[in-house]
C-alpha positions as a Markdown table, in Angstrom:
| # | Residue | x | y | z |
|---|---|---|---|---|
| 1 | Met | 43.1 | 9.1 | -44.3 |
| 2 | Tyr | 40.5 | 11.9 | -44.3 |
| 3 | Lys | 37.8 | 9.6 | -42.9 |
| 4 | Gly | 40.1 | 8.2 | -40.3 |
| 5 | Phe | 41.0 | 11.7 | -39.1 |
| 6 | Ile | 37.4 | 12.6 | -38.8 |
| 7 | Val | 36.6 | 9.5 | -36.8 |
| 8 | Val | 39.4 | 10.1 | -34.4 |
| 9 | Leu | 38.3 | 13.8 | -34.0 |
| 10 | Met | 34.7 | 12.8 | -33.4 |
| 11 | Val | 35.7 | 10.2 | -30.8 |
| 12 | Ser | 37.8 | 12.8 | -28.9 |
| 13 | Ile | 34.9 | 15.4 | -29.1 |
| 14 | Phe | 32.3 | 12.9 | -27.9 |
| 15 | Ser | 34.5 | 11.7 | -25.1 |
| 16 | Val | 34.9 | 15.2 | -23.8 |
| 17 | Met | 31.2 | 16.0 | -24.3 |
| 18 | Gly | 30.1 | 12.7 | -22.8 |
| 19 | Ser | 32.0 | 13.2 | -19.6 |
| 20 | Ser | 30.0 | 14.6 | -16.7 |
| 21 | Ile | 30.8 | 15.7 | -13.2 |
| 22 | Ser | 28.5 | 14.8 | -10.3 |
| 23 | Phe | 28.1 | 17.1 | -7.4 |
| 24 | Gly | 27.0 | 14.8 | -4.6 |
| 25 | Leu | 27.0 | 15.4 | -0.9 |
| 26 | Val | 30.3 | 14.2 | 0.5 |
| 27 | Pro | 31.5 | 14.3 | 4.1 |
| 28 | Gln | 33.3 | 17.6 | 4.8 |
| 29 | Ala | 36.8 | 16.0 | 5.3 |
| 30 | Ser | 36.9 | 14.3 | 1.9 |
| 31 | Ala | 34.8 | 17.0 | 0.1 |
| 32 | Ala | 37.8 | 19.2 | -0.5 |
| 33 | Asp | 39.9 | 16.3 | -1.8 |
| 34 | Ser | 37.1 | 15.3 | -4.1 |
| 35 | Asn | 36.6 | 18.8 | -5.4 |
| 36 | Met | 40.3 | 19.2 | -5.9 |
| 37 | Ala | 40.4 | 16.0 | -7.9 |
| 38 | Gln | 37.4 | 17.2 | -10.0 |
| 39 | Val | 39.1 | 20.6 | -10.6 |
| 40 | Gln | 42.3 | 18.8 | -11.8 |
| 41 | Leu | 40.2 | 16.6 | -14.1 |
| 42 | Ile | 38.4 | 19.5 | -15.6 |
| 43 | Leu | 41.6 | 21.4 | -16.1 |
| 44 | Lys | 43.1 | 18.4 | -17.8 |
| 45 | Lys | 40.1 | 18.1 | -20.1 |
| 46 | Leu | 40.2 | 21.8 | -20.8 |
| 47 | Arg | 43.8 | 21.6 | -21.9 |
| 48 | Ser | 43.0 | 18.7 | -24.2 |
| 49 | Ser | 40.0 | 20.4 | -25.6 |
| 50 | Thr | 41.9 | 23.6 | -26.4 |
| 51 | Val | 44.6 | 21.6 | -28.1 |
| 52 | Asn | 41.9 | 19.8 | -30.2 |
| 53 | Met | 40.6 | 23.2 | -31.4 |
| 54 | Lys | 43.7 | 23.3 | -33.8 |
| 55 | Asp | 42.4 | 20.1 | -35.4 |
| 56 | Phe | 39.4 | 22.0 | -36.8 |
| 57 | Asp | 41.8 | 24.2 | -38.9 |
| 58 | Glu | 43.4 | 21.0 | -40.2 |
| 59 | Leu | 40.0 | 19.6 | -41.1 |
| 60 | Glu | 39.2 | 22.7 | -43.1 |
| 61 | Glu | 42.6 | 22.6 | -44.8 |
| 62 | Ala | 41.9 | 19.0 | -45.7 |
| 63 | Gly | 38.8 | 19.9 | -47.6 |
| 64 | Met | 36.0 | 19.6 | -45.1 |
| 65 | Asp | 33.1 | 22.0 | -45.7 |
| 66 | Lys | 33.6 | 25.3 | -43.8 |
| 67 | Lys | 30.0 | 25.1 | -42.5 |
| 68 | Asp | 30.6 | 21.7 | -40.9 |
| 69 | Val | 33.9 | 22.8 | -39.4 |
| 70 | Asp | 32.3 | 25.9 | -37.9 |
| 71 | Arg | 29.6 | 23.7 | -36.4 |
| 72 | Leu | 32.2 | 21.4 | -34.8 |
| 73 | Arg | 34.2 | 24.4 | -33.6 |
| 74 | Asn | 31.1 | 26.1 | -32.0 |
| 75 | Ala | 30.1 | 22.8 | -30.3 |
| 76 | Met | 33.6 | 22.5 | -28.8 |
| 77 | Lys | 33.6 | 26.2 | -27.7 |
| 78 | Gln | 30.3 | 25.7 | -25.9 |
| 79 | Lys | 31.7 | 22.6 | -24.1 |
| 80 | Ile | 34.9 | 24.5 | -23.2 |
| 81 | Lys | 32.8 | 27.3 | -21.8 |
| 82 | Gln | 30.7 | 24.8 | -19.7 |
| 83 | Met | 33.8 | 23.1 | -18.4 |
| 84 | Thr | 35.3 | 26.5 | -17.5 |
| 85 | Asn | 32.1 | 27.4 | -15.6 |
| 86 | Asp | 32.2 | 24.0 | -13.7 |
| 87 | Ala | 35.9 | 24.6 | -12.8 |
| 88 | Val | 35.2 | 28.1 | -11.5 |
| 89 | Asp | 32.2 | 26.8 | -9.4 |
| 90 | Leu | 34.4 | 24.0 | -7.9 |
| 91 | Ile | 37.2 | 26.4 | -7.1 |
| 92 | Arg | 34.8 | 28.7 | -5.3 |
| 93 | Val | 33.7 | 25.8 | -3.2 |
| 94 | Leu | 37.3 | 25.1 | -2.2 |
């Protein structure tokens, strides 16, 4: 049970961390649509990531070492901060 929970958590973390957004040159007419779609995707991932932060508390309660939980929590906080910055940049472009 414990190992399965960790595997699911790690897969969700790496799926969020592995995603990237490309900022290519797009014709002006579809650039706004593309940027809006990217903003919506980032916001969706942000919501998912913030919900996943609660899982770290459950890991700690399940007996995972506090040091390891803190490392996972810090990595997720950094990724959330990066996604927030990306969303703000895209919103400014709109």
